[in-house]
KEKE-3310 file (N, C-alpha, C; in steps of 0.2 Angstrom, whole numbers, plus 5000, padded with zeros to 4 digits):
npx = (4981:4998:5013:5024:5016:5009:5019:5024:5013:5012:5025:5022:5012:5019:5028:5019:5013:5024:5026:5035:5032:5027:5013:5004:5006:5003:4989:4985:4990:4985:4980:4966:4953:4953:4941:4927:4918:4912:4919:4922:4934:4935:4949:4951:4947:4958:4966:4975:4985:4990:4997:5006:5012:5013:5007:5010:5013:5001:4992:4997:4993:4979:4976:4979:4969:4958:4951:4946:4943:4945:4943:4950:4957:4966:4971:4981:4987:4989:4994:4992:4990:5003:5010:5014:5000:5000:5009:5004:4992:4999:5005:4994:4987:4996:4995:4984:4972:4960:4959:4945:4937:4937:4938:4938:4939:4934:4927:4917:4926:4925:4933:4931:4939:4950:4945:4939:4951:4958:4949:4950:4964:4963:4955:4962:4973:4966:4960:4972:4975:4966:4953:4935:4926:4924:4922:4914:4915:4909:4900:4896:4883:4875:4869:4870:4873:4863:4853:4841:4847:4860:4860:4856:4867:4878:4873:4874:4888:4892:4887:4895:4908:4905:4902:4914:4922:4915:4920:4932:4928:4925:4914:4906:4902:4892:4893:4884:4882:4874:4868:4863:4850:4845:4844:4831:4822:4807:4801:4808:4822:4839:4846:4837:4834:4847:4847:4836:4842:4853:4861:4855:4863:4876:4879:4880:4876:4883:4877:4878:4874:4874:4874:4863:4853:4856:4852:4839:4831:4827:4838:4834:4822:4826:4834:4825:4818:4827:4833:4842:4850:4857:4872:4882:4887:4891:4895:4892:4894:4891:4904:4914:4908:4892:4894:4887:4873:4863:4859:4850:4857:4854:4841:4845:4856:4850:4840:4849:4856:4845:4842:4852:4865:4882:4893:4901:4908:4916:4917:4925:4924:4925:4931:4931:4942:4959:4961:4964:4960:4946:4943:4946:4937:4925:4926:4926:4913:4905:4909:4905:4892:4876:4869:4877:4885)
npy = (4949:4952:4943:4944:4947:4935:4926:4931:4929:4915:4911:4917:4909:4897:4899:4902:4889:4882:4886:4896:4909:4919:4917:4928:4935:4925:4924:4936:4938:4928:4923:4929:4923:4931:4944:4949:4957:4973:4977:4987:4995:5004:5011:5015:5004:4997:5004:5003:4995:5002:5012:5004:4996:5003:5012:5007:4994:4989:4992:4982:4970:4972:4971:4958:4952:4954:4965:4979:4992:5007:5017:5031:5037:5046:5060:5075:5091:5092:5079:5061:5049:5053:5053:5060:5064:5059:5049:5040:5036:5029:5019:5012:5008:5001:4989:4984:4990:5003:5019:5027:5035:5047:5050:5065:5080:5096:5107:5121:5136:5149:5157:5160:5162:5154:5142:5138:5139:5128:5117:5119:5116:5103:5097:5099:5090:5078:5077:5075:5063:5055:5053:5050:5053:5065:5064:5071:5065:5068:5080:5094:5093:5089:5086:5102:5108:5104:5112:5121:5132:5129:5118:5124:5133:5124:5117:5127:5128:5115:5116:5125:5119:5108:5114:5119:5107:5100:5107:5101:5089:5081:5072:5079:5073:5068:5059:5049:5047:5039:5050:5059:5054:5052:5065:5076:5089:5098:5086:5081:5071:5076:5071:5071:5084:5089:5085:5092:5105:5106:5107:5097:5095:5097:5091:5075:5060:5048:5034:5026:5011:5003:5013:5020:5010:5009:5021:5020:5018:5011:5007:5004:5010:5023:5023:5021:5033:5043:5041:5046:5055:5048:5041:5033:5019:5014:4999:4990:4981:4974:4969:4960:4959:4952:4944:4945:4943:4951:4960:4961:4961:4959:4966:4979:4980:4976:4987:4998:4995:4995:5008:5013:5014:5011:5012:5007:5004:4993:4994:4991:4993:4988:4972:4954:4945:4948:4964:4962:4949:4951:4960:4953:4942:4949:4953:4940:4935:4944:4943:4930:4931:4930:4942:4952:4962)
npz = (4850:4854:4848:4858:4870:4871:4873:4885:4894:4893:4899:4911:4916:4917:4927:4938:4939:4943:4956:4959:4962:4976:4988:4989:4977:4968:4969:4965:4952:4944:4928:4920:4909:4893:4892:4882:4887:4893:4905:4919:4931:4946:4952:4965:4972:4975:4983:4994:4989:4978:4985:4992:4982:4971:4957:4944:4945:4950:4940:4931:4937:4938:4924:4921:4928:4919:4918:4907:4906:4915:4930:4937:4953:4957:4956:4955:4955:4940:4937:4936:4947:4951:4939:4922:4912:4898:4899:4909:4901:4891:4898:4903:4891:4884:4891:4887:4891:4894:4901:4906:4914:4927:4945:4954:4965:4970:4981:4981:4985:4988:4981:4966:4954:4957:4959:4947:4939:4944:4940:4926:4924:4927:4918:4906:4909:4910:4897:4890:4894:4888:4893:4895:4904:4918:4935:4949:4965:4977:4988:4998:5002:5013:5030:5038:5026:5017:5009:4999:4993:4993:4985:4973:4971:4969:4958:4948:4949:4945:4932:4925:4926:4919:4906:4902:4902:4892:4881:4879:4875:4885:4897:4910:4927:4941:4956:4967:4985:5000:5006:4997:4995:5008:5013:5012:5004:5005:5003:4993:4987:4988:4978:4967:4966:4962:4949:4944:4945:4937:4921:4908:4896:4900:4912:4919:4927:4939:4944:4959:4964:4975:4986:4983:4986:5000:5003:5003:4991:4975:4963:4950:4948:4948:4936:4927:4929:4925:4912:4902:4909:4919:4915:4919:4929:4946:4951:4965:4980:4997:4999:4990:4973:4971:4982:4994:4991:4992:4983:4968:4953:4940:4935:4936:4927:4915:4913:4913:4901:4892:4892:4883:4888:4893:4901:4915:4932:4943:4960:4975:4991:5004:5012:5011:5009:5003:4996:4982:4980:4982:4972:4960:4962:4960:4947:4941:4944:4937:4924:4922:4922:4914:4911:4909:4897)
capx = (4986:5005:5017:5027:5012:5007:5025:5024:5007:5014:5030:5019:5008:5024:5031:5014:5013:5030:5026:5040:5029:5024:5006:5000:5007:5000:4982:4984:4992:4982:4977:4959:4952:4951:4934:4925:4913:4913:4919:4927:4936:4937:4955:4950:4946:4965:4970:4981:4990:4993:5002:5011:5016:5014:5002:5012:5012:4993:4989:4999:4989:4972:4976:4979:4963:4954:4948:4948:4941:4947:4941:4955:4955:4972:4973:4984:4991:4990:4996:4987:4994:5010:5012:5011:4994:5001:5013:4999:4988:5003:5006:4987:4985:5001:4993:4978:4966:4958:4956:4939:4934:4941:4935:4941:4934:4935:4921:4917:4930:4924:4937:4929:4944:4955:4941:4939:4958:4959:4946:4953:4970:4962:4952:4968:4976:4962:4960:4978:4975:4961:4947:4929:4922:4927:4916:4915:4912:4906:4899:4894:4876:4872:4869:4868:4873:4857:4848:4840:4851:4867:4859:4856:4874:4882:4870:4877:4895:4893:4885:4901:4913:4902:4903:4922:4924:4913:4924:4937:4925:4924:4908:4907:4896:4892:4893:4881:4882:4868:4865:4858:4844:4843:4842:4826:4819:4800:4799:4812:4828:4844:4848:4832:4835:4852:4844:4832:4846:4859:4859:4856:4868:4882:4880:4877:4876:4885:4873:4881:4868:4874:4873:4856:4849:4857:4848:4832:4828:4828:4841:4830:4817:4830:4836:4819:4816:4832:4836:4847:4854:4862:4875:4887:4885:4896:4892:4895:4890:4894:4911:4915:4902:4888:4895:4882:4867:4858:4857:4849:4860:4851:4837:4849:4860:4845:4837:4854:4857:4839:4843:4857:4871:4886:4899:4900:4914:4916:4920:4925:4927:4927:4934:4931:4949:4963:4958:4965:4956:4939:4942:4946:4931:4920:4927:4924:4906:4902:4911:4901:4884:4873:4865:4882:4887)
capy = (4949:4952:4937:4945:4946:4928:4923:4933:4925:4908:4911:4918:4903:4892:4901:4900:4882:4879:4888:4901:4915:4919:4916:4934:4937:4920:4925:4942:4938:4923:4926:4928:4922:4938:4945:4955:4961:4980:4977:4992:4995:5010:5009:5016:4997:4994:5010:5002:4992:5008:5015:4999:4993:5008:5012:5003:4986:4988:4991:4976:4965:4973:4969:4951:4949:4954:4972:4982:4999:5009:5024:5033:5041:5049:5066:5080:5096:5090:5073:5056:5045:5056:5053:5064:5061:5055:5043:5036:5034:5025:5013:5008:5006:4995:4983:4982:4993:5010:5023:5031:5040:5049:5054:5071:5084:5102:5110:5129:5138:5156:5161:5158:5161:5148:5135:5136:5137:5121:5113:5119:5112:5096:5096:5098:5084:5072:5077:5072:5056:5052:5052:5051:5056:5067:5064:5073:5060:5070:5087:5096:5094:5085:5090:5109:5110:5101:5117:5122:5137:5126:5114:5128:5135:5118:5116:5132:5126:5110:5118:5129:5114:5104:5117:5119:5100:5098:5110:5097:5083:5077:5072:5080:5070:5068:5052:5049:5042:5038:5056:5063:5051:5053:5072:5079:5096:5098:5079:5079:5070:5080:5068:5073:5092:5091:5084:5098:5111:5106:5106:5090:5095:5098:5087:5068:5057:5041:5031:5021:5007:5001:5019:5021:5006:5011:5027:5018:5018:5006:5010:5002:5016:5029:5022:5022:5040:5047:5036:5049:5058:5043:5038:5028:5016:5011:4992:4989:4977:4975:4968:4958:4960:4946:4939:4946:4940:4956:4965:4958:4965:4958:4971:4985:4980:4976:4993:5002:4994:4997:5015:5014:5016:5005:5013:5006:5002:4989:4997:4987:4997:4984:4966:4948:4943:4954:4968:4959:4944:4953:4963:4947:4938:4953:4952:4933:4935:4948:4940:4924:4933:4931:4948:4957:4962)
capz = (4855:4851:4850:4864:4875:4871:4876:4892:4897:4894:4904:4918:4918:4919:4934:4943:4940:4946:4963:4960:4965:4983:4988:4987:4970:4965:4969:4962:4945:4940:4922:4918:4901:4890:4891:4877:4890:4895:4913:4921:4938:4949:4955:4972:4975:4976:4985:4998:4985:4975:4990:4994:4976:4965:4952:4938:4947:4951:4933:4928:4941:4935:4917:4921:4930:4914:4917:4901:4907:4922:4932:4942:4959:4960:4952:4959:4952:4933:4936:4938:4951:4951:4932:4917:4909:4893:4902:4912:4896:4887:4902:4903:4884:4883:4895:4884:4894:4893:4907:4902:4918:4933:4951:4957:4968:4973:4983:4981:4990:4989:4976:4959:4949:4959:4958:4939:4936:4946:4936:4919:4923:4928:4912:4902:4911:4908:4890:4888:4896:4884:4897:4892:4909:4924:4939:4956:4969:4984:4989:5005:5002:5018:5036:5038:5019:5013:5008:4992:4991:4992:4979:4967:4970:4967:4952:4944:4949:4940:4925:4922:4925:4913:4899:4901:4901:4885:4876:4878:4873:4891:4900:4917:4930:4948:4959:4973:4991:5002:5009:4992:4996:5015:5014:5007:5004:5003:5001:4987:4989:4986:4971:4962:4966:4958:4943:4942:4945:4933:4914:4905:4891:4903:4919:4919:4934:4939:4950:4964:4965:4982:4990:4981:4990:5007:5005:5004:4985:4970:4957:4944:4948:4946:4930:4923:4929:4922:4907:4899:4914:4922:4910:4921:4935:4950:4953:4971:4985:5003:4999:4983:4970:4971:4988:4999:4989:4994:4977:4961:4948:4933:4932:4935:4920:4910:4913:4910:4894:4888:4891:4878:4891:4893:4905:4922:4935:4949:4966:4981:4997:5010:5009:5014:5008:5002:4990:4975:4979:4981:4965:4956:4962:4957:4940:4939:4945:4932:4918:4921:4923:4908:4910:4908:4890)
cpx = (4993:5008:5021:5023:5010:5013:5025:5019:5009:5019:5027:5016:5013:5027:5026:5013:5018:5031:5032:5038:5026:5016:5002:5000:5003:4992:4981:4985:4989:4978:4970:4958:4950:4944:4932:4920:4916:4914:4925:4928:4938:4943:4955:4949:4953:4969:4976:4987:4993:4998:5008:5016:5017:5009:5004:5011:5005:4990:4991:4994:4982:4971:4975:4973:4957:4950:4950:4947:4942:4945:4947:4952:4962:4975:4975:4988:4993:4993:4991:4991:5002:5013:5010:5005:4995:5005:5008:4995:4992:5004:4999:4986:4990:4999:4986:4971:4965:4956:4951:4936:4938:4937:4940:4937:4937:4929:4922:4921:4928:4928:4936:4934:4949:4951:4941:4946:4960:4956:4948:4959:4968:4959:4957:4971:4972:4960:4966:4978:4970:4954:4940:4925:4926:4921:4918:4911:4909:4905:4897:4887:4872:4872:4866:4869:4868:4852:4847:4845:4858:4866:4859:4863:4878:4879:4874:4885:4896:4892:4891:4906:4911:4903:4910:4924:4921:4917:4930:4935:4925:4917:4909:4901:4897:4890:4889:4883:4875:4864:4861:4851:4841:4841:4837:4824:4812:4799:4803:4819:4833:4846:4844:4833:4841:4851:4841:4836:4852:4857:4860:4861:4875:4884:4876:4878:4878:4881:4877:4875:4868:4872:4865:4851:4850:4853:4841:4828:4830:4832:4838:4825:4820:4832:4831:4817:4820:4836:4842:4852:4859:4865:4881:4884:4892:4892:4896:4891:4893:4902:4912:4908:4899:4889:4890:4875:4861:4855:4856:4851:4857:4846:4840:4853:4855:4842:4843:4855:4851:4839:4848:4863:4875:4892:4898:4907:4913:4919:4919:4928:4928:4928:4933:4939:4953:4959:4959:4961:4948:4938:4942:4940:4925:4920:4924:4916:4902:4903:4907:4894:4882:4870:4871:4885:4895)
cpy = (4948:4945:4938:4944:4939:4924:4924:4929:4918:4907:4912:4912:4897:4893:4900:4893:4879:4881:4893:4907:4915:4919:4922:4935:4931:4921:4931:4942:4933:4926:4924:4927:4929:4938:4950:4959:4968:4980:4982:4992:5002:5008:5011:5009:4994:5000:5009:4999:4997:5011:5010:4997:4998:5007:5007:4996:4985:4987:4985:4970:4966:4970:4961:4948:4949:4961:4975:4990:5001:5016:5026:5037:5044:5055:5071:5084:5094:5083:5067:5050:5047:5055:5058:5061:5057:5048:5038:5033:5028:5018:5008:5005:5000:4989:4981:4985:5000:5014:5028:5036:5041:5052:5059:5076:5090:5106:5118:5132:5146:5160:5157:5157:5155:5142:5133:5135:5130:5116:5113:5116:5105:5093:5095:5092:5078:5071:5074:5065:5052:5050:5054:5055:5059:5067:5066:5068:5062:5077:5088:5097:5089:5089:5097:5111:5108:5107:5118:5127:5134:5121:5118:5131:5130:5116:5121:5130:5121:5111:5121:5124:5110:5107:5117:5112:5098:5101:5106:5090:5078:5078:5073:5077:5070:5061:5053:5045:5041:5045:5060:5060:5052:5060:5074:5086:5096:5091:5077:5077:5075:5077:5071:5081:5093:5090:5090:5105:5111:5105:5099:5090:5095:5094:5081:5066:5050:5038:5025:5017:5005:5007:5021:5017:5007:5017:5026:5018:5013:5009:5009:5008:5022:5029:5023:5030:5045:5043:5039:5053:5054:5039:5033:5025:5014:5004:4990:4984:4978:4974:4966:4958:4953:4942:4940:4943:4945:4960:4960:4963:4965:4964:4978:4985:4980:4983:4998:5001:4996:5004:5018:5016:5010:5006:5012:5003:4998:4994:4993:4991:4993:4976:4960:4945:4949:4958:4965:4953:4946:4956:4958:4943:4942:4953:4945:4933:4939:4945:4934:4925:4934:4938:4954:4957:4964)
cpz = (4852:4853:4857:4870:4876:4875:4884:4896:4898:4899:4911:4920:4920:4926:4939:4944:4944:4953:4964:4964:4971:4982:4986:4980:4966:4964:4965:4955:4941:4934:4921:4911:4899:4889:4886:4881:4893:4902:4915:4929:4940:4954:4962:4976:4978:4979:4989:4994:4981:4979:4991:4988:4971:4960:4946:4939:4948:4944:4930:4931:4938:4928:4917:4924:4924:4913:4911:4902:4914:4923:4938:4948:4962:4956:4957:4955:4945:4932:4939:4941:4951:4944:4927:4914:4903:4894:4905:4906:4892:4891:4902:4896:4882:4886:4892:4887:4892:4899:4904:4907:4924:4939:4953:4960:4970:4974:4981:4986:4992:4984:4969:4954:4951:4958:4951:4936:4938:4942:4929:4919:4923:4921:4906:4903:4908:4901:4887:4889:4892:4888:4894:4897:4915:4929:4946:4960:4976:4984:4996:5006:5007:5025:5035:5030:5015:5013:5001:4989:4989:4985:4973:4966:4967:4960:4947:4943:4944:4933:4922:4921:4919:4906:4898:4899:4894:4880:4875:4877:4879:4894:4907:4921:4938:4951:4966:4979:4993:5004:5004:4992:5003:5016:5009:5009:5001:5000:4995:4989:4985:4979:4966:4961:4962:4951:4940:4941:4941:4925:4911:4899:4894:4909:4918:4926:4934:4945:4953:4966:4972:4987:4989:4986:4997:5008:5005:4997:4980:4964:4951:4943:4945:4939:4925:4923:4925:4917:4903:4903:4917:4917:4912:4928:4939:4953:4959:4975:4992:5003:4991:4980:4969:4978:4993:4997:4990:4988:4971:4956:4941:4931:4932:4929:4915:4908:4910:4903:4889:4887:4886:4881:4892:4898:4912:4925:4941:4954:4972:4986:5003:5008:5014:5014:5007:4996:4984:4975:4978:4974:4960:4956:4960:4950:4937:4939:4939:4925:4917:4921:4916:4906:4909:4901:4890)
residu = (MET:SER:THR:ASN:ARG:ARG:ILE:PHE:LEU:LYS:GLN:THR:GLY:LEU:LEU:LEU:ALA:GLY:GLY:ILE:VAL:GLY:ASN:ARG:LEU:LEU:SER:SER:CYS:ALA:VAL:SER:PRO:ILE:SER:LYS:LYS:HIS:ILE:GLY:LEU:GLN:LEU:TYR:SER:LEU:ARG:ASP:ASP:VAL:LYS:GLU:LEU:GLY:ILE:LYS:ARG:VAL:LEU:GLU:ILE:VAL:SER:LYS:MET:GLY:TYR:GLN:HIS:LEU:GLU:THR:ALA:GLY:TYR:SER:ASP:GLY:LYS:ILE:TYR:GLY:LEU:GLU:PRO:LYS:GLU:PHE:LYS:THR:ILE:VAL:GLU:ASP:LEU:GLY:MET:ARG:ALA:THR:SER:ALA:HIS:LEU:SER:ARG:ASN:ILE:SER:GLY:ASN:GLU:ASP:GLU:ASP:PHE:ALA:TRP:TRP:ASN:LYS:ALA:ILE:GLU:ALA:HIS:ASN:GLU:ALA:GLY:MET:LYS:TYR:MET:VAL:MET:PRO:ILE:SER:PRO:LEU:SER:GLY:ASP:GLY:ALA:THR:ILE:GLU:ASN:VAL:LYS:ARG:TYR:GLY:GLU:TYR:PHE:ASN:THR:ILE:GLY:MET:ASN:ALA:ALA:ALA:ALA:SER:ILE:ASN:PHE:GLY:TYR:HIS:ASN:HIS:ALA:PHE:GLU:PHE:ASN:TYR:VAL:ILE:ASN:ASP:ILE:PRO:ILE:PHE:ASP:LEU:LEU:MET:GLU:ASN:THR:SER:PRO:GLN:HIS:VAL:SER:PHE:GLN:LEU:ASP:VAL:PHE:TRP:CYS:ILE:GLU:GLY:GLY:TYR:ASP:PRO:VAL:ASP:TYR:LEU:LYS:LYS:TYR:PRO:LYS:ARG:ILE:GLN:MET:LEU:HIS:ILE:LYS:ASP:ASP:LYS:ALA:ILE:GLY:ALA:SER:GLY:LYS:ILE:ASP:PHE:LYS:PRO:ILE:PHE:ASP:THR:PHE:TYR:SER:ASN:GLY:MET:LYS:ASP:TRP:TYR:VAL:GLU:VAL:GLU:GLN:TYR:ASP:GLY:THR:PRO:GLN:GLU:ASP:VAL:LYS:ASN:SER:TYR:ASP:PHE:LEU:ASN:ASN:ALA:GLY:PHE:VAL:LYS)
# end
């Protein structure tokens, strides 16, 4: 840690102790002990604060909580949260963090040239930002779209995106919700069919453990079934991580680590307190958990 940052943290602590900062800022900016654990955050967890406070202020708040790895959810037209990719990368790294993954989505439009031009521009931007992963977080493979023809069509689409991303040293992946488990074709869940119809060399998967459970399946079983295809996790609960007591996270982490994987991100979609409080409580729960590395 630099001398300037030590001074900044010390001054911040004095301000907080003196009661100068308002209650909301007090709760959001309390400095967590610096952790060496590989704890990531999906910034969608603080989506309302991003709109209200701006991405730069939110990044400062997140860095003080202790998060070190980030996943974005704010790409549009070559920019990340409205910033040039290199500028975003610099801001994040100056705060002692790394942005390693991004959520972004474009469904098949019927115009192949436009679709892949969109993805290629996105790949260029995220390469400049230093991203390791680009993840598509949703697809129309539910309801009337849950057909084997559509699964194969999207499998080919993902393969092409993945090959283009690999050329820029980016790993392309897909993120599940519950519907990939709820919808089945010939007794096989959509999630498994996507595995079968995509290239292991060019398409990985980010398993959202909460949605897997909501879909009626055990994430540990899937981690054992696809030890190399599932390369990322979303760690999620009803609200703040660990608050519900419904999910036993230990075997999930144990299996994930035994598969040789390490990249995962907290996502909080609903809240008991403020978004900042629940994101901070999630960090504290995982930072204090002996099964998290």
